[in-house]
N, C-alpha and C positions, 0 to 999 in steps of 0.2 A: 602570494604566490603559492601555488600547489607544488607538493613534493615531486610530482611527475613533471613539472616544468624545469626541474633541474636537468632532466635527461633529453638535452637538445640534440638535435640531428648531428651536430659536430662531436658531441660527447660520445653518443652512441657510435659514431664513425671511427673515432679514435680508439675506443674500447674495443670494438669489434675487429679492428684491423691492426692491433698492437703486434709489435715484434715479439717473438718468443725466444729470447736469448738462451734459455735453459741455465744450468748452473755451470760454473767454472771448475775444471779439475784441479788447479792449484792456485786457489786465490790468495791474495795476501791477507784478507780478512773476510769475515762473513757476519751477518746479523739475521735474526729472525724477529719479526714484529707481528703482533696480532692485536686486532680491534675487538675489545671485549663487548663492544656495543653490537656489531653485526657479524663478528666471526671471520672478518677478512684476515688473510694471513698473506705474508710475503717473507721469502727468504732472499737475500742478496748476497753476492759475492763481488768483491772489487780487487782490482790490481792498481796500485799507485807507483808511478816512477816520477822522480824529480818534481813532486807536487801536483801531477797531472794524473787524472783517473784514466788508465790505459786499458783497463779490462773491466767488464761488467757482465754479470749473469743474474737471473732471478727466477723464482719459481713463485707464481702468485695465484692465489684463489681469493678473489675479491668481487665486490660489486662494481657496477660500470664506472663509479666515481674513482675507486681505487685502481681499476684497470687503465682508466684514463690517464691518471698521473703516472702510473708506472710506465705506461706507452710512451709518454713524452720523455721521461727519463731514460728509458731504454734506448730511444732513439738518438738522444743528444748527449748522454753522460760521458762516453768515451771521448777523450780529447779536452774535457773540461777541467780546469784547474780546481783543485780541492777547495781553495778560498772562494772561487765563484759558486760552486755547488752549495757550499755552506750559505752563502749569501741568498741563493735562490730558495733554499729551505726557510731561512729567515723571512724572506719576503713572502712566501707562500703562507706561512703561519700569521704574519701581520696582516695579509690580504683577507684571511678567514676570520681572525679573531679581533683585529683592530681597525677593520675598514681601510686597510692600506691598498695601494695599487697592486695590480698584477706584477709578478717578477719582471725585471728589466732585462732586455736583450732579445734579439731577433730569434734565436733558436728555442726560447721559452715561451714565444708568442701564444701557443695553443694552450698554455696554463690559465690565460684569461677566461676560457669558456668554464672554468670552475669557480669563478667568481660568485655566482648565484649560491653556492653552497654555503657561504657566510651566514645565510638566514636559517641555516639547518644545522645547529651545533652538534646533533648526534651524527653527522656525516663528516665532521671535521677529521676525525681520526683515520677513517678509511682513506679519505683524500690525501692526508699527510703521511700515510703509512710508509710509502716508498722513500719519502725524504728523511723520515726518522730512522729507518733502517739503514740507508746508506751512511747517514751521519754517525749512527752507532757503529757501524763497520769501520768508518774512518777513525773514530775515537778509539776503538780496539787496535787498530793499526798503529796509531800515535803512541798508544800505551806500550805495545809490544816493541816497537822500534826504540822508545825511550828506555825501556828496561834492557834491551840488548846493548845500547850505547853505555849503559851502566854508570 
């Protein structure tokens, strides 16, 4: 498989038509992740209420693969339970690094188009960037809420 084969029509469509949520003015937590391999960056903001992600924003500068992941997340993350999002991140990681199946669930179906990325290890980081950033923000939020509960 050639590297150019990764960029299927569906990948390019998702990346080219992604939502642009922008940043949130008062997020519960934020995180910034950078891929040292390709220079892709994403900054995410989240709001969480009762274990559900109720607000999401991002600013992204990434390749088509990173943009595709971010587009799927931006489209579907609001209304997603935190536990489900963490599961999807784990399934994406397993799909790329351990020959696992694409993430389960109808709203995450477009992530299957990223399955060929598993053959290109240098592209794993940019593909997972949004998932790692959101989970880092969730971890920061958990830590700050735990500290506040004291």
